Structures are given as C-alpha cells and as structure tokens.
N, C-alpha and C positions, 0 to 999 in steps of 0.2 A: 775837698775841705771838710772839716768837722762840722757838726751841727751848728756851733756858734760862729762858724766862719773862720776860726783861727787855724793857722797852719801848725801841724804837729811835727815833732822830731821823734822818730821811732826806729829802733834797730837793735842789733845784737852785740853784746859785749861778752868776751870770754876771759875768765880768770885762769891764769896758768901759774905754775910754780912747781918747785919740787914737792914730793910728798910731805904732808904735814906743815905746809906753809901758811895755813889759816884760810884757805880758799872757801871751804864750805861754811865756816863760821862767818866769814865776811858776806857770803851770799845770803845767809839767813838774816844777818843784821841789815843788809840793804833792803831786803824784801819785807823785813819786819815780821816774819813768821818762819816756821821751820819747813824748809823745802829740801834741804840737803842734809844728809846725815853727817854728824861730826864725831870724831873720836880722837883720842890721843895717839891711836895707832896709825902709822903712815899707811897710805894706799887704801883709804876707806872708800873713796868714791870710785865706782866702776862704770856707772851709766852717766850719760850727760843729762844733768838736771837743768831744766829751764825755770829759773825764778823770774817773776815778772814784777817790775816796779813801775807803777803808773803815777804820774804827778799831773792830774788834770789842770791844776792851777798854772803849771808851767807848760802845759801841752807837750809833755814828754813821756815816752814809754821806753824803758830800758829792759831788754830781755837778756837775762844773765844765763850764760851757758857755763855750767860748772864742769870741769874735766878731771879725769884722774891726773895725778901728778906725773909730769914727764920725768922719766928716769932711765938709766941704762938697764935694758930688759934682761932678765935671767931665764924667763920661761916664755912659752907661746902666748900665755895670757898677757905677760908684760909687753910683748911685741905688739899684740892687738890693741892694748890700751894706748901705747904710743902712737900707733897709726890713727887711732880714733881722735887723739888730740890734734894731730897735724891736719887731718881732714877738716876738723871743726875750725881751726885757725884760719883756713882759707876762705871761710864763709861768713866771718863776722866783720863788724864795722870798726870795732876798737878792741884792744886787748889790754887787760890789767895783769901786770907781771908782779906776783906777790913774793916779797922777800922779807922773811920774818926778822924783826929787829933783835930778837934774842939769840940769833945764830949768825956767826960770821959768814960772809959770802964765800962760797966754796966752789969746787969743781962742778957740782951739780947745777949751780946757778949759771956758771960760765957756759955749760952745755946748752942750757935753755936760751941764754942770751944770744949765742951764735945761731941757734935755730931761728930766733926772732929777727936777727939781722937779715938772714936770707929772705924771710917772709916780707920784711919791710922793703927789701929790694924788689922782690917779685910782685908784690901786691900793694905796696905803699899803705899798709894798715898802720894807723897810729898805735903806739904802745905807751901806756901810762905805767910807770913803776910805782908800786904801792908797798910802803914799809909797814907790814902788818905787825901786830903784837907790840905796838909802841908802849903799852902800859907795863910791859915786862922788863923795861930797861930805864936807866936814868937819862937825863937830858944830854949829858956828855956822850954816852954810848950811842944814843939815837943820832946825834949830830955826826959822829964818826960813820955810822951806818949809812946815813943819807949821802955823805961824800963818796963812800965806796960804791953806792948805787949809781951815782952820777958818773963815776969813772968806768962803770961796767958797759955803758952803751949810750945811745942817743935817744932819749925818751921825750915824748910829747909833754910830760909833766912828771914830777915826783911828789907823792902825797903820803905822809905818815898817817896811820890810823890804828885805833884799837877797836876791833869789832866787839870784844867782850864788854868794854866799858862804854862803847858808843861814841868814842872820841873821833871827830873828823870823818865819820862815816858819810855824813851829808856832803862833805867836800869831795870824797871819792865819787859819790853819785853825780855831783855837779860836773866834775872834770870828765868823767866817762860820757855823760850825756851831751857834752859840747861836740863830741865827734859823731853823733848820730845823724843820719841823712834826713832831709825833710820827708814828711809823709802826709797824705791827705787826711789820715785818721789813725788812731792806734791800731796796732796789728792784732791785739788780743782784746777781749772785753775788759773794760776798765777795772772790774772787781776781781779779775783772775790773778792768782799768785803763782801758778805753775801750770804747765800743760802735760805733766807726767800722768800716765795712766794710774788709776787707783792701785792696781795690783803691784805695780813697781814701787810705789811709795810705801805700800805695806811691807813688801819684801825688804826694802831698805831699813824700815823701822825695826824689823825683827833682827836684821843683820847688825844694826847699831847696838841693840840691846845685848846681842850675843857676844859682841866684841868687847863689851865693857869689862874691864878688869881681868882679861885673860892674857896669857903669856904671848910673846911676839910671834910664835910660830903659826898662830891661827889666822890672822887677817886674810892672807892670800888664799888660804885653804877653804874659806867659808863661802858657800853660795846658798842663796835662799830662793825657793820657788813657791809661789802661791798656787796651790792645787785647785781650790774652789772657794767661792763665797756664796753661800746659799741661805735664804731666809729659814729660820727655825719654824717647823710646822707646828700648828696648834697653839701659837702664841696669841694672846688677845691683841686686838687692833691698836690699843693705846699703849702697848708695851712690846713692840716687836724686838726680835733679836736675830743677829746674823751669825751663822757658823762659818768661821774662817779657818780653812785647813791649810797648813803651811809645812813644807819639808825643808829642813836645814841640812845641807850636804857638807860633809868634811871629807878629807882624803884618807884618814887612817882611824882605826879603832881607838887608839890612844886619844885622838882629838875628840872623838865622840864622847868618851868618858869625861873629858874636861867640860864640854858643853852641858852634859846632863847633870854632872855634879853628884855628890853623895846622896843617894836616895832620891835623886831627881830634883834636889833643892835648887841647883843653879838654873835648870830649865824652867822651873816655876817662876824664878825671879825674872828671867828673860821674858816669859809670857806676860807677867804683871806689868813690866815696864813698857813693852811694845804695845800691849792692849790699849793703854791710855791714849797713845798717839793714833792708833788705828780707829778707835771710837770717834776721835775728833775728825778724822778724814771721812769716815762713813756716816757720821751723824746719828749713830744709834748704838745700842748695847751690842757687845760682841762676845761670843765664846771662841777663844783662840785655841785651836788644836794643833800643837807643835809636835813634829816627829823628826828625829835626827837620824840621818842615813849616811852610810859610807859610800862615796863614789871614788874608788881608788885612783890616785894621781890624776884627777880630772883636769888639772891645769895644763897637763902635757898631752892631753888626748883631744884632738879636734872634734871627734864625734860627741864625746861627753860635754865638751864646752858648748857645742851648739845646743844640746839638750837643756843645758842650764842657762841658756839665753845669751851666750857670748859669741 
C-alpha cells in the first residue's frame, strides 16, 4: 500500500501507429513536458521513450512507451525498428492505436490492425483506438473517421483528441489508465517524467533540430551520438558550464553538406535550437560542440548500426 494507505493503479501503455500518426506529440501532451521528439518527418522516433504521467490524487501512474511507427521495412534498420515495436507490445498493459483524423485509413493502418488482432488473441491486451489530430478536420470528417475506425477492429474504446490544442487529452489518459493493474505504490518517483538517460535525450534533441526543415531523404540517414559531457575547467563556482560534444552521422557527403549549410549557417541553427532543450535537461549553461561525419550506408551495415546504438 502507498503511504496514505490507498491502492494505486500503475503500469505501461504503448502508443502505436504508422509513422507520423501523432504518437510523440500525444506522449508530450499527456506528460505535460517534452520527452519525445516531434517532427513533421515520418520515422522520427527510434528509441523507446518512457514518458511518465503520475496523478497522485487519482492514485494512478501511467508509463508511456513511445515506439517507432510500424511500417513495411525496406532496410535492416526498418526491420529492427519493427521487431522493437512487437517486443514492446508483448510487455505492456494497454495499447493506444493512433489513427490521424486528417488521413484516410489506409493499408498501413490495416497492417497494424492485423498485428494487434494477433496480439489481442495471444495476450488479451486491451487496445484503445485514438483518433489523433482531431483539430485538423471538421465535425463531419471526424465522424466519418470514427466510423471507419470502428469498422477496422474490436477496440476497448475509441477516443478522438487533439494533442496540439489539448482537446480530450485528459479523456485519453483516463481511458488508458482504466486498464492499468493494481499496484501497492507508483513504479517511479512521483515527480519523474521520463527514465531516459540524459545522453539519449540530448542526442534526440540534436536529431530533432537537425531534421527541422530538411528534405525527405535525411530522416532515416541521420544518427546522433553524444561523445562526452564534461564540466568546463576554470569556471567560477557560481557560473558553471558543461562542454557537450556531439557527433551527427549521415550516410553521404551530399547529406553532410545539407546539415552544415552554407558557411556552417544551418549547423549553427541546429546548435542554437538544441542547446535550449539541453540546458533545460542538464540544469546549467552548455557549450554545444557539433561535428558532422559520414558513416557510409550505415543503415545496411550491422557493425556500424551497433556502433551508432541500434
């Protein structure tokens, strides 16, 4: 039992959906802080991010596992990402299936729905269908979308929401939380919002900044590795600074040129944008040292993938 004697509900929820279905934006909206990177480019999420939502007044703690979008893989990286999603789905208490309202239900959604049907048969995991991006369509279109979702499978509930506007995000949280198992206490400290290591969160912030405004060929080709985080020597005690050294890997010289930009202008923008988030995570001033390197065709090379953390 918890300190005040009340029984908690605590467990894991996983958001799935095809790439760019609004999973990361919804994760951040539910947590109320930025724990997952968001981008208009599909396939931005590569690591499983745990966002933690604790509601002490309701004695509930929902641990959100964000996954890469399930898709038909074209590379070794794509296959590994799909395997990662399926492994995760076997270990959670409830699944949120994100289906964006501004896109018609297509073959990709059918592919995921059939995967989820198998999972429901094997493990009896409840699946809540979430109509994301409800702010992007009118009422008529949203109603049609909800009917189409209903016909796609057998869901524990169907909830429309807009993570951007905050519409019905609380409803999504309440519905997912209903399916959590009883727990004598929360699984994480009540003030935690993520269990991600700092290095990984920093790498993700740099990757998000680097993806902003670039052409479609880059998202898959971009990998970020934090080399070191060291205190700057000789700084006064009341004004410490950290040196954060980061390598950004791409697959070709042409991509390196895109990331760096004319006279290094784009890389400076990436550094400025990422540094704000990094300083928030580390709680002090940061000097961000970015280097762009070419790791030729790393997505198809198991050795290089391992070196880059996949």
